[in-house]
C-alpha positions as CSV (number, residue, x, y, z in Angstrom):
1,X,-40.2,47.0,-43.7
2,X,-44.0,46.9,-43.3
3,X,-46.1,49.9,-42.6
4,X,-47.1,48.5,-39.2
5,X,-43.4,48.1,-38.2
6,X,-42.6,51.6,-39.3
7,X,-45.5,53.0,-37.3
8,X,-44.4,51.1,-34.2
9,X,-40.8,52.3,-34.6
10,X,-41.9,55.9,-35.2
11,X,-44.2,55.8,-32.1
12,X,-41.3,54.4,-30.0
13,X,-38.9,57.1,-31.2
14,X,-41.6,59.8,-30.5
15,X,-42.1,58.4,-26.9
16,X,-38.4,58.5,-26.2
17,X,-38.0,62.0,-27.6
18,X,-41.0,63.1,-25.6
19,X,-39.7,61.5,-22.4
20,X,-36.4,63.3,-22.6
21,X,-38.0,66.6,-23.4
22,X,-40.6,66.7,-20.6
23,X,-40.8,66.3,-16.9
24,X,-41.6,62.7,-15.9
25,X,-43.9,62.6,-12.9
26,X,-44.6,58.9,-12.8
27,X,-42.6,55.8,-13.6
28,X,-43.7,52.2,-13.6
29,X,-41.7,49.6,-11.7
30,X,-41.3,46.0,-12.9
31,X,-39.5,42.9,-11.6
32,X,-38.0,40.5,-14.1
33,X,-35.9,37.3,-13.9
34,X,-32.4,37.1,-12.5
35,X,-32.9,39.8,-9.9
36,X,-33.8,42.5,-12.6
37,X,-35.8,45.5,-11.5
38,X,-36.8,48.1,-14.0
39,X,-38.4,51.5,-14.3
40,X,-40.3,52.4,-17.5
41,X,-42.2,55.2,-19.0
42,X,-44.5,52.6,-20.5
43,X,-47.2,51.4,-18.1
44,X,-47.3,48.0,-19.9
45,X,-43.5,47.5,-19.8
46,X,-43.5,46.7,-23.6
47,X,-40.2,48.6,-24.0
48,X,-38.3,46.6,-21.5
49,X,-35.5,44.2,-22.8
50,X,-36.5,40.6,-23.4
51,X,-33.3,39.4,-21.7
52,X,-35.0,39.5,-18.2
53,X,-38.6,38.7,-19.3
54,X,-41.2,38.0,-18.3
55,X,-41.6,41.3,-16.6
56,X,-44.2,41.7,-13.8
57,X,-45.7,45.0,-13.0
58,X,-45.0,46.0,-9.3
59,X,-46.3,49.6,-8.9
60,X,-46.5,53.1,-10.2
61,X,-43.9,55.4,-8.6
62,X,-43.9,59.2,-8.3
63,X,-40.6,60.8,-9.2
64,X,-41.1,63.7,-6.8
65,X,-39.5,61.7,-3.9
66,X,-36.0,62.4,-2.5
67,X,-34.5,59.2,-4.1
68,X,-35.2,60.5,-7.6
69,X,-34.0,64.0,-6.7
70,X,-30.7,63.1,-5.2
71,X,-30.7,59.6,-3.9
72,X,-30.3,56.1,-5.3
73,X,-32.8,56.5,-8.1
74,X,-31.4,59.7,-9.6
75,X,-29.3,57.7,-12.1
76,X,-32.3,55.6,-13.0
77,X,-34.3,58.6,-13.8
78,X,-31.6,60.0,-16.1
79,X,-31.5,56.6,-17.9
80,X,-35.3,56.6,-18.3
81,X,-35.2,60.1,-19.8
82,X,-32.6,58.9,-22.3
83,X,-33.8,55.4,-23.2
84,X,-37.4,55.2,-21.9
85,X,-36.4,52.6,-19.3
86,X,-33.7,51.7,-16.7
87,X,-32.8,48.2,-15.6
88,X,-30.9,47.3,-12.4
89,X,-29.8,43.9,-11.3
90,X,-30.2,43.2,-7.6
91,X,-27.9,40.6,-6.3
92,X,-28.0,39.4,-2.7
93,X,-25.2,37.2,-1.4
94,X,-25.8,35.3,1.8
95,X,-22.8,34.1,3.7
96,X,-21.5,33.6,7.2
97,X,-22.0,36.5,9.7
98,X,-18.9,38.6,10.3
99,X,-18.1,40.0,13.7
């Protein structure tokens, strides 16, 4: 393993450890292919899985909102603290209206 690869791996492990140990105030939202949406601690999205690439930056999001405290994004924030990112697949099915 080259020195450069070791340095990158060490930096990645440090950022994940640092993310889980500290309060995260801002996450970065990205959209990917196949309905994938992601939050990342990395502003560039470099830590996001290639499976849904290319990733497009959407916006920076404050974690102080109610959805991160107890709403729909609470699980995503836990995943980001553990892994450095969270990916959700959004699937919309369009069909006939129901009465």
